[in-house]
C-alpha positions as CSV (number, residue, x, y, z in Angstrom):
1,M,0.0,0.0,0.0
2,P,1.5,3.4,-1.0
3,K,2.3,5.7,1.8
4,G,-0.6,8.0,2.9
5,Q,-3.3,6.0,1.0
6,I,-6.3,4.9,3.1
7,R,-7.7,1.6,2.2
8,L,-11.4,0.9,3.1
9,T,-12.9,-2.4,3.5
10,E,-16.0,-3.3,1.4
11,M,-18.3,-2.7,4.4
12,Q,-16.8,0.7,5.1
13,A,-17.1,1.7,1.4
14,R,-20.8,0.8,1.5
15,L,-21.4,2.8,4.6
16,L,-19.6,5.8,3.2
17,A,-21.6,5.6,0.0
18,I,-24.9,5.5,1.9
19,L,-23.8,8.5,4.0
20,I,-23.0,10.5,0.9
21,I,-26.4,9.6,-0.7
22,A,-28.3,10.6,2.5
23,L,-26.5,13.9,2.7
24,S,-27.3,14.6,-0.9
25,I,-31.0,13.8,-0.4
26,G,-31.1,16.0,2.7
27,F,-29.6,18.9,0.8
28,V,-32.0,18.6,-2.1
29,S,-35.0,18.4,0.4
30,F,-33.8,21.5,2.3
31,T,-33.4,23.4,-0.9
32,L,-36.9,22.5,-2.1
33,A,-38.5,23.3,1.2
34,T,-36.8,26.7,1.3
35,F,-38.1,27.4,-2.3
36,F,-41.7,26.6,-1.4
37,V,-41.6,28.6,1.8
38,L,-40.4,31.7,0.0
39,K,-43.0,31.1,-2.8
40,S,-45.8,30.8,-0.3
41,R,-44.7,34.0,1.6
42,S,-44.8,36.0,-1.6
43,N,-48.6,35.3,-1.9
44,I,-49.4,36.5,1.6
45,Q,-51.7,39.6,1.7
46,V,-51.9,41.8,4.7
47,E,-55.3,43.3,5.5
48,I,-55.9,45.9,8.2
49,V,-59.3,45.5,9.8
50,E,-60.7,48.2,12.0
51,V,-62.0,46.6,15.2
52,P,-65.3,48.2,16.3
53,P,-65.5,49.6,19.9
54,P,-66.4,47.1,22.5
55,K,-70.1,46.6,23.3
56,I,-71.2,47.3,26.8
57,E,-74.4,45.7,27.9
58,V,-76.6,48.3,29.7
59,P,-79.6,46.7,31.4
60,T,-82.9,48.4,30.9
61,K,-85.4,49.2,33.6
62,A,-85.6,46.6,36.3
63,S,-88.5,44.3,35.4
64,T,-89.4,40.7,35.0
65,S,-88.1,40.8,31.4
66,T,-84.5,39.6,30.9
67,D,-84.0,41.7,27.7
68,S,-81.2,44.3,27.7
69,S,-80.2,47.1,25.4
70,T,-76.8,47.4,23.8
71,E,-75.0,50.7,23.6
72,Y,-71.7,51.8,22.2
73,V,-69.9,53.8,24.8
74,T,-67.2,56.1,23.6
75,P,-64.7,57.3,26.2
76,S,-64.8,61.1,26.8
77,V,-61.7,63.0,25.6
78,Y,-60.6,65.9,27.8
79,R,-58.4,68.6,26.5
80,I,-56.6,70.9,28.8
81,E,-56.0,74.4,27.4
82,E,-54.1,77.1,29.0
83,F,-55.2,80.8,28.6
84,D,-53.1,82.5,25.9
85,Y,-54.2,86.1,25.3
86,K,-52.2,86.6,22.1
87,K,-53.5,83.4,20.6
88,L,-57.1,84.3,21.4
89,V,-56.6,87.7,19.8
90,I,-55.7,86.0,16.6
91,Q,-58.7,83.7,16.9
92,A,-61.2,86.5,17.5
93,V,-63.9,87.4,15.0
94,E,-62.6,89.7,12.3
95,V,-65.8,91.6,11.3
96,V,-68.6,92.7,13.6
97,E,-71.8,94.3,12.3
98,K,-72.6,97.7,13.8
99,G,-75.4,97.4,16.2
100,A,-75.2,93.6,16.4
101,S,-76.4,91.8,19.6
102,V,-73.5,91.0,22.0
103,S,-73.0,89.6,25.4
104,V,-70.2,91.3,27.2
105,Y,-68.4,90.0,30.3
106,V,-65.4,91.2,32.3
107,L,-63.7,88.1,33.7
108,Q,-60.5,86.7,34.9
109,S,-58.4,84.6,32.5
110,E,-59.8,81.2,33.4
111,D,-63.4,82.2,33.2
112,A,-62.8,84.2,30.0
113,L,-61.5,81.1,28.3
114,K,-64.5,79.1,29.6
115,V,-66.9,81.6,28.2
116,I,-65.2,81.6,24.8
117,R,-65.1,77.8,24.5
118,A,-68.4,77.1,26.0
119,S,-70.4,79.6,23.9
120,N,-68.9,78.3,20.6
121,L,-69.8,81.6,19.1
122,P,-67.7,84.4,17.4
123,F,-66.0,86.4,20.1
124,L,-63.8,89.5,20.9
125,I,-61.3,89.7,23.7
126,C,-59.4,92.7,25.1
127,Q,-57.3,93.0,28.3
128,Y,-59.3,95.2,30.7
129,S,-56.8,95.3,33.6
130,K,-53.8,93.4,34.8
131,D,-55.9,90.3,35.8
132,T,-59.2,90.8,33.9
133,Y,-60.3,90.6,30.3
134,T,-63.3,91.9,28.4
135,V,-65.0,89.1,26.4
136,G,-67.6,90.1,23.9
137,I,-69.7,87.2,22.6
138,V,-71.4,88.0,19.3
139,G,-74.9,86.8,20.1
140,D,-77.1,86.2,23.2
141,Y,-75.2,84.0,25.6
142,I,-75.6,83.6,29.4
143,F,-72.7,82.3,31.4
144,Q,-73.3,80.7,34.8
145,N,-76.3,82.9,35.6
146,L,-74.2,86.1,35.1
147,T,-76.0,89.0,33.5
148,P,-74.1,90.1,30.5
149,M,-73.7,93.8,29.4
150,R,-75.0,94.7,26.0
151,T,-72.9,97.6,25.0
152,L,-69.5,97.5,23.3
153,Y,-67.0,100.4,22.8
154,G,-63.7,100.6,21.1
155,V,-61.2,103.0,19.6
156,L,-62.0,103.7,15.9
157,V,-58.7,104.2,14.0
158,L,-59.9,104.7,10.4
159,S,-62.8,103.9,8.0
160,V,-62.5,102.7,4.4
161,V,-64.7,101.2,1.8
162,N,-62.2,98.6,0.6
163,K,-62.7,95.5,2.8
164,E,-59.4,93.8,1.6
165,T,-57.4,96.9,2.6
166,A,-59.2,97.1,6.0
167,M,-58.5,93.3,6.6
168,E,-54.9,93.8,5.8
169,R,-54.7,96.4,8.6
170,V,-56.5,94.1,11.0
171,L,-54.0,91.3,10.4
172,A,-51.1,93.8,10.8
173,F,-52.4,95.1,14.1
174,R,-53.1,91.6,15.4
175,S,-49.5,90.5,14.5
176,A,-48.3,93.4,16.6
177,G,-50.4,92.2,19.5
178,Y,-53.4,94.7,19.3
179,P,-56.9,93.4,19.7
180,A,-58.1,94.7,16.4
181,Y,-61.2,94.0,14.3
182,L,-63.6,95.6,11.8
183,M,-67.0,97.2,12.3
184,H,-69.1,96.9,9.2
185,F,-71.8,99.5,8.5
186,T,-73.7,101.0,5.5
187,R,-73.9,104.7,4.7
188,D,-75.4,106.3,1.6
189,G,-75.8,102.9,0.1
190,R,-72.1,102.0,0.4
191,D,-70.4,99.4,2.7
192,W,-67.9,100.9,5.1
193,Y,-65.3,99.1,7.3
194,S,-64.0,100.8,10.4
195,L,-60.8,99.5,12.0
196,V,-61.4,99.2,15.7
197,I,-58.9,98.5,18.5
198,G,-60.1,97.2,21.9
199,A,-63.5,96.0,23.2
200,F,-65.0,97.5,26.4
201,S,-68.4,97.5,28.1
202,D,-68.2,101.2,29.1
203,V,-67.0,104.4,27.5
204,N,-64.7,105.3,30.4
205,S,-62.7,102.2,30.1
206,A,-62.4,102.7,26.3
207,E,-61.2,106.3,26.9
208,D,-58.5,105.2,29.4
209,F,-57.4,102.6,26.8
210,N,-57.3,105.3,24.1
211,K,-55.1,107.5,26.2
212,K,-52.5,104.7,26.8
213,L,-52.2,103.8,23.1
214,D,-48.9,104.6,21.4
215,W,-50.5,106.6,18.6
216,T,-47.2,107.0,16.8
217,E,-47.0,103.3,16.3
218,V,-50.8,102.9,15.7
219,M,-50.8,105.5,13.0
220,K,-47.7,104.0,11.4
221,I,-49.4,100.5,11.2
222,A,-52.7,101.9,10.1
223,G,-51.2,104.2,7.4
224,T,-53.0,107.2,8.7
225,Q,-51.9,110.7,9.9
226,R,-54.2,111.4,12.8
227,P,-55.3,109.6,16.0
228,G,-58.6,107.9,16.3
229,Y,-61.4,108.3,18.8
230,V,-63.7,106.2,21.1
231,G,-66.9,105.1,19.6
232,R,-69.8,102.7,20.3
233,I,-69.7,99.5,18.3
234,T,-73.0,98.1,19.4
235,P,-75.9,98.4,19.9
């Protein structure tokens, strides 16, 4: 026997041949199985199904009947909102009709926000003092048995017939932090729009506000050359 050559007996050769055949069959089987798995996965469809809310059985009136009614109960969603005066000024109504019905309150910040959100009506807001705000709801609205005031005063800056021009001024004033809006009225068959700053329930408060205005800045934003004056918006 040459050096390094391994000689197998007939029995060992048969066992080796059987082992080689078994390994070959196993490899082929594994390859086929992998192919079919990948093929079947490619045919899988994913479907998203919206599951309806759970049913809660609510029994009817106590009686001898065993029937019960089924109701869908949706959990209440509570939103906590902090008072943000500048944000509310931006959200306030942009045009108020002269003589329109209003419900005016002077409230602290928390109650002011409650009135605005609970009424779900167009509103105006203006800081009345350090801790209080005037809220003017456009329409008839009663808040917690409080009697609203029905008059509204503001500082009239200018009046124009072009609504787009007037609206541009309103947006400019609101961007600068002023509680500005338009009062719409008709004169001699023409529509007019007065730019108003502030909303107050009495003329004295409006006059005090007018005296504190920086009219140099106000006239610059408004594009006018003379100060405005206090006027009644409604009724």
